[in-house]
C-alpha positions as CSV (number, residue, x, y, z in Angstrom):
1,X,74.3,248.2,7.2
2,X,71.2,249.8,6.5
3,X,70.7,250.0,10.2
4,X,73.8,251.2,11.3
5,X,73.5,254.2,8.6
6,X,70.2,254.9,9.8
7,X,71.3,255.3,13.3
8,X,74.3,257.4,12.4
9,X,71.8,259.4,10.3
10,X,69.6,259.9,13.6
11,X,72.8,260.8,15.4
12,X,74.1,263.4,12.8
13,X,70.6,265.0,12.4
14,X,70.5,265.4,16.4
15,X,74.0,267.1,16.5
16,X,73.1,269.2,13.5
17,X,69.9,270.8,15.4
18,X,72.2,271.4,18.3
19,X,74.9,273.1,16.2
20,X,72.3,275.2,14.4
21,X,70.6,276.4,17.8
22,X,74.0,277.6,19.0
23,X,74.3,280.0,16.2
24,X,73.6,283.4,17.1
25,X,70.7,285.0,15.2
26,X,69.2,288.4,15.8
27,X,68.5,288.0,19.5
28,X,71.3,285.8,20.1
29,X,69.2,282.6,20.5
30,X,70.7,279.9,22.4
31,X,74.0,280.7,21.6
32,X,73.9,283.2,24.6
33,X,72.9,280.8,27.2
34,X,76.3,278.6,26.6
35,X,78.3,282.1,26.0
36,X,78.9,281.7,22.4
37,X,78.6,284.9,20.4
38,X,77.5,288.0,22.3
39,X,78.6,290.2,19.4
40,X,81.9,292.3,19.7
41,X,81.6,292.9,23.3
42,X,83.3,289.5,24.2
43,X,86.9,289.5,25.1
44,X,88.7,286.4,23.7
45,X,87.9,286.1,20.2
46,X,84.3,285.4,19.7
47,X,84.8,285.6,16.0
48,X,87.0,282.6,16.1
49,X,84.4,280.4,18.0
50,X,82.0,281.7,15.5
51,X,84.0,280.4,12.8
52,X,84.5,277.1,14.0
53,X,80.8,276.8,14.9
54,X,80.0,277.4,11.2
55,X,82.9,274.9,10.2
56,X,81.2,272.2,12.5
57,X,77.9,273.0,11.2
58,X,79.0,272.8,7.4
59,X,81.1,269.5,8.0
60,X,77.9,267.7,9.6
61,X,75.4,269.3,6.8
62,X,78.0,267.8,4.1
63,X,78.0,264.4,6.0
64,X,74.2,264.4,6.5
65,X,73.8,265.0,2.7
66,X,76.1,262.3,1.9
67,X,74.9,259.8,4.3
68,X,71.4,260.3,3.0
69,X,72.8,259.6,-0.7
70,X,74.3,256.6,0.4
71,X,71.3,255.4,2.4
72,X,69.2,256.0,-0.8
73,X,71.5,253.9,-3.0
74,X,71.4,250.8,-0.6
């Protein structure tokens, strides 16, 4: 069980790194390379994409924290 949770922890960490790099920062970061963000000039509701990206990042962060606590209790 510990091995499965350890592998899951690594997968969640990789997904979180990818999601965090997709967030637009001051200089748009990697999110500009994938067409996410771009400020208000983007047609098609870029704010909705950013909001969903925020939700996914928060979800995986909570999953990461819960998995860490479970791994510590085992």
